C-alpha angles and dihedrals in degrees: 000000000000122000122234089244093055090048089052091050090051092050093048096046093045092046093049090051092051091047092049093049094047091048092047090051091065092063106018108025093168093056093044089051090050091053090048093046094049077077098248097176091051090046092051092043091053090052093049094045092048092046091053102038112013083211108147093183090057090048091050092050093045093049093048091049092050089052091050092050092051090070099062089039087068086074087063094050096046091050093045094050092049094046095046089050089051088052094240109168115270099246092048091047091052092048095048092043091051089050088051089052089051090051089050091052091049091050092049092047092047091056092040093242090134116059 
């Protein structure tokens, strides 16, 4: 069971990281993208899960599942890049890209690539 203080620490550290990356992106988008692609959220999640459980089997399952979900998420990124390049408004781009992600998930589930 996690304490409220530990939950607060996780929220603050994760929030600071997101704020740093989004601020860095304004000046150095390539470096901000690298930090995001590292995959920072996965890295932090692995730390938090390990800290709370010390369960290596859970970490292995979580890491494998993240890897599997990266593949259909490429549908989102390809659509977003194309739509941003075409100067489609932000909200519409996000909606269409999310729909592309959903289609990617459906394709991966249909062919049993996601378990």
